[in-house]
C-alpha positions as a LaTeX table, in Angstrom:
\begin{tabular}{lrrr}
\hline
Residue & $x$ (\AA) & $y$ (\AA) & $z$ (\AA) \\
\hline
Met1 & 21.95 & 6.43 & $-38.94$ \\
Lys2 & 23.79 & 3.28 & $-37.98$ \\
Leu3 & 23.45 & 4.17 & $-34.30$ \\
Phe4 & 19.68 & 4.68 & $-34.65$ \\
Ser5 & 19.20 & 1.38 & $-36.46$ \\
Lys6 & 21.18 & $-0.39$ & $-33.74$ \\
Tyr7 & 19.41 & 1.23 & $-30.78$ \\
Gly8 & 16.24 & 2.62 & $-32.39$ \\
Phe9 & 14.12 & $-0.36$ & $-31.41$ \\
Leu10 & 15.12 & $-0.05$ & $-27.74$ \\
Phe11 & 14.50 & 3.70 & $-27.90$ \\
Leu12 & 11.03 & 3.11 & $-29.36$ \\
Ile13 & 10.14 & 0.52 & $-26.71$ \\
Phe14 & 11.43 & 2.70 & $-23.87$ \\
Phe15 & 9.55 & 5.84 & $-24.84$ \\
Ser16 & 6.38 & 4.17 & $-26.06$ \\
Gly17 & 6.05 & 2.33 & $-22.77$ \\
Asn18 & 6.04 & 5.39 & $-20.53$ \\
Ser19 & 2.55 & 4.46 & $-19.30$ \\
Leu20 & 4.24 & 1.63 & $-17.41$ \\
Trp21 & 5.09 & 4.27 & $-14.81$ \\
Ala22 & 1.49 & 5.44 & $-14.53$ \\
Val23 & $-1.06$ & 4.36 & $-11.97$ \\
Asn24 & $-2.64$ & 1.00 & $-12.86$ \\
Pro25 & $-5.21$ & $-0.11$ & $-10.26$ \\
Leu26 & $-6.95$ & $-3.48$ & $-10.20$ \\
Lys27 & $-10.46$ & $-3.69$ & $-8.77$ \\
Glu28 & $-10.75$ & $-7.45$ & $-8.23$ \\
Tyr29 & $-8.77$ & $-9.40$ & $-5.64$ \\
Trp30 & $-7.03$ & $-12.42$ & $-7.09$ \\
Val31 & $-6.43$ & $-13.89$ & $-3.61$ \\
Thr32 & $-7.79$ & $-13.18$ & $-0.11$ \\
Pro33 & $-6.48$ & $-13.69$ & 3.44 \\
Glu34 & $-8.70$ & $-16.77$ & 3.83 \\
Glu35 & $-6.73$ & $-18.52$ & 1.11 \\
Tyr36 & $-3.57$ & $-17.95$ & 3.15 \\
Gln37 & $-5.39$ & $-19.08$ & 6.33 \\
Leu38 & $-4.61$ & $-15.74$ & 7.98 \\
Lys39 & $-6.43$ & $-14.36$ & 11.01 \\
Tyr40 & $-7.73$ & $-11.00$ & 9.86 \\
Lys41 & $-10.40$ & $-8.33$ & 10.10 \\
Ser42 & $-11.70$ & $-6.31$ & 7.20 \\
Phe43 & $-12.48$ & $-2.61$ & 7.63 \\
Asn44 & $-14.04$ & 0.03 & 5.43 \\
Leu45 & $-12.44$ & 3.23 & 6.73 \\
Lys46 & $-13.57$ & 6.76 & 5.93 \\
Thr47 & $-10.96$ & 9.33 & 4.94 \\
Ser48 & $-11.18$ & 12.94 & 6.08 \\
Asp49 & $-12.54$ & 13.86 & 2.63 \\
Gly50 & $-15.22$ & 11.12 & 2.64 \\
Tyr51 & $-13.69$ & 8.27 & 0.62 \\
Lys52 & $-14.06$ & 4.62 & 1.67 \\
Ile53 & $-10.76$ & 2.77 & 2.07 \\
Lys54 & $-10.82$ & $-1.05$ & 2.15 \\
Thr55 & $-8.39$ & $-2.46$ & 4.70 \\
Trp56 & $-7.29$ & $-5.89$ & 5.88 \\
Tyr57 & $-5.83$ & $-6.07$ & 9.38 \\
Ile58 & $-3.84$ & $-9.31$ & 9.58 \\
Gln59 & $-2.94$ & $-10.38$ & 13.08 \\
Ala60 & 0.12 & $-12.26$ & 14.24 \\
Pro61 & $-0.52$ & $-15.08$ & 16.71 \\
Asp62 & $-0.62$ & $-13.66$ & 20.27 \\
Ser63 & 2.06 & $-16.14$ & 21.37 \\
Ile64 & 4.69 & $-14.55$ & 19.08 \\
Ser65 & 3.38 & $-10.98$ & 18.79 \\
Lys66 & 6.06 & $-8.29$ & 18.75 \\
Lys67 & 3.34 & $-5.65$ & 19.36 \\
Ile68 & 4.25 & $-3.82$ & 16.16 \\
Asn69 & 1.81 & $-2.82$ & 13.41 \\
Ile70 & 3.33 & $-2.67$ & 9.93 \\
Ile71 & 1.29 & $-0.60$ & 7.49 \\
Val72 & 2.10 & $-1.56$ & 3.91 \\
Ser73 & 1.77 & 1.13 & 1.23 \\
Tyr74 & 2.41 & $-0.50$ & $-2.13$ \\
Gly75 & 3.23 & 0.81 & $-5.56$ \\
Asn76 & 1.13 & 2.24 & $-8.35$ \\
Met77 & $-0.45$ & $-0.95$ & $-9.66$ \\
Gly78 & $-2.53$ & $-3.91$ & $-8.58$ \\
Asn79 & $-4.21$ & $-3.91$ & $-5.18$ \\
Met80 & $-3.58$ & $-5.15$ & $-1.66$ \\
Ser81 & $-4.11$ & $-8.79$ & $-2.63$ \\
Asn82 & $-0.71$ & $-8.63$ & $-4.36$ \\
Trp83 & 0.89 & $-8.22$ & $-0.92$ \\
Leu84 & $-0.67$ & $-11.11$ & 0.98 \\
Asn85 & 2.44 & $-13.26$ & 0.64 \\
Leu86 & 4.47 & $-10.50$ & 2.33 \\
Ala87 & 1.78 & $-10.15$ & 5.02 \\
Ala88 & 1.83 & $-13.90$ & 5.68 \\
Ser89 & 5.61 & $-13.85$ & 6.08 \\
Leu90 & 5.54 & $-10.85$ & 8.43 \\
Thr91 & 2.78 & $-12.27$ & 10.64 \\
Lys92 & 4.73 & $-15.54$ & 10.99 \\
Glu93 & 7.52 & $-13.37$ & 12.43 \\
Gly94 & 5.17 & $-11.77$ & 14.97 \\
Phe95 & 4.16 & $-8.52$ & 13.23 \\
Asn96 & 0.60 & $-7.35$ & 12.69 \\
Val97 & 0.10 & $-6.16$ & 9.12 \\
Trp98 & $-2.30$ & $-3.57$ & 7.76 \\
Leu99 & $-2.91$ & $-3.82$ & 4.03 \\
Tyr100 & $-5.11$ & $-1.23$ & 2.35 \\
Asp101 & $-6.18$ & $-0.08$ & $-1.06$ \\
Tyr102 & $-5.80$ & 3.51 & $-2.13$ \\
Arg103 & $-8.93$ & 5.18 & $-3.47$ \\
Gly104 & $-9.57$ & 3.83 & $-6.96$ \\
Phe105 & $-7.92$ & 0.48 & $-6.14$ \\
Gly106 & $-9.56$ & $-2.81$ & $-5.07$ \\
Glu107 & $-12.80$ & $-2.29$ & $-3.17$ \\
Ser108 & $-11.98$ & 1.25 & $-2.06$ \\
Ser109 & $-14.11$ & 4.11 & $-3.39$ \\
Asp110 & $-13.80$ & 4.95 & $-7.05$ \\
Phe111 & $-11.53$ & 7.86 & $-7.85$ \\
Lys112 & $-11.04$ & 9.52 & $-11.21$ \\
Met113 & $-7.41$ & 9.10 & $-12.27$ \\
Asn114 & $-5.23$ & 10.23 & $-15.13$ \\
Pro115 & $-3.66$ & 7.04 & $-16.54$ \\
Asn116 & $-0.35$ & 8.89 & $-17.01$ \\
Gln117 & $-0.05$ & 10.18 & $-13.43$ \\
Leu118 & 2.07 & 8.15 & $-11.03$ \\
Tyr119 & 0.45 & 9.03 & $-7.70$ \\
Tyr120 & $-2.04$ & 11.39 & $-6.12$ \\
Pro121 & $-1.54$ & 13.52 & $-3.01$ \\
Glu122 & $-4.99$ & 12.27 & $-1.88$ \\
Phe123 & $-3.38$ & 8.87 & $-1.23$ \\
Leu124 & $-1.88$ & 10.53 & 1.86 \\
Leu125 & $-5.40$ & 10.88 & 3.29 \\
Asp126 & $-5.90$ & 7.14 & 2.68 \\
Leu127 & $-2.73$ & 6.27 & 4.60 \\
Thr128 & $-3.68$ & 8.68 & 7.40 \\
Ala129 & $-7.02$ & 6.87 & 7.87 \\
Val130 & $-5.19$ & 3.54 & 8.16 \\
Val131 & $-2.61$ & 4.86 & 10.64 \\
Asp132 & $-5.40$ & 6.34 & 12.76 \\
Met133 & $-7.31$ & 3.03 & 12.78 \\
Ser134 & $-4.18$ & 1.02 & 13.63 \\
Lys135 & $-3.53$ & 3.33 & 16.60 \\
Lys136 & $-7.16$ & 3.02 & 17.71 \\
Thr137 & $-7.13$ & $-0.78$ & 17.36 \\
Asn138 & $-3.77$ & $-1.29$ & 19.11 \\
Pro139 & $-3.03$ & 1.89 & 21.11 \\
Asn140 & 0.02 & 0.39 & 22.87 \\
Tyr141 & 1.67 & $-1.08$ & 19.78 \\
Lys142 & 4.51 & 0.52 & 17.87 \\
Thr143 & 3.88 & 1.54 & 14.27 \\
Cys144 & 6.03 & 0.91 & 11.21 \\
Leu145 & 5.36 & 2.32 & 7.76 \\
Met146 & 6.55 & 0.12 & 4.90 \\
Gly147 & 6.48 & 1.87 & 1.54 \\
Met148 & 7.26 & 0.44 & $-1.87$ \\
Ser149 & 7.52 & 2.63 & $-4.96$ \\
Thr150 & 4.57 & 5.04 & $-4.87$ \\
Gly151 & 3.95 & 3.90 & $-1.30$ \\
Ser152 & 7.36 & 5.21 & $-0.27$ \\
Ile153 & 6.40 & 8.66 & $-1.58$ \\
Ile154 & 3.13 & 8.59 & 0.38 \\
Ser155 & 4.88 & 7.28 & 3.51 \\
Met156 & 7.53 & 10.02 & 3.37 \\
Met157 & 4.80 & 12.64 & 2.93 \\
Tyr158 & 3.13 & 11.25 & 6.06 \\
Leu159 & 6.39 & 11.25 & 8.00 \\
Gln160 & 7.08 & 14.90 & 7.15 \\
Lys161 & 3.98 & 15.92 & 9.08 \\
Asn162 & 3.54 & 13.11 & 11.62 \\
Gln163 & 6.97 & 11.80 & 12.53 \\
Lys164 & 6.09 & 11.41 & 16.22 \\
Asn165 & 3.31 & 8.91 & 15.37 \\
Ile166 & 5.70 & 6.44 & 13.68 \\
Asn167 & 8.38 & 4.32 & 15.33 \\
Tyr168 & 9.91 & 2.69 & 12.26 \\
Tyr169 & 10.06 & 3.21 & 8.52 \\
Ile170 & 11.02 & 0.76 & 5.79 \\
Gly171 & 11.23 & 2.21 & 2.30 \\
Glu172 & 12.00 & 0.86 & $-1.12$ \\
\hline
\end{tabular}
């Protein structure tokens, strides 16, 4: 009983907060590329199963371009606006950055989700649409997948089937 009273509160917090690991999308952008003064294009891509995926293609200045597209697949919460600081840093180093929202996130198509599920295999179709567009936009550029949390799962799923399409992978 003494052990429970000492650690019971931590136990209760840990197991009552399991929804922290669930998917938690945000629909509204709290910041946009304009506010970072980034050169970008916005795309609404169609996935193979008909969903709209909102994408920002942020371009590095031509004078320092490394001719590498980095496609950022983020975790299970927020939206792509959370990653604009990273995109700004990468473009200053000469990388083009593709940010996108999974279905159900940001301005991408709505998607019914279970609040206790961490990721959906359909997110792979979202990433595939972005990779295809990045290859179409810059056919001679190398491609890097950067995955964080849930994004690393999706990126690894992509790599299992399409390894020849990707030159680099950064995972966290």
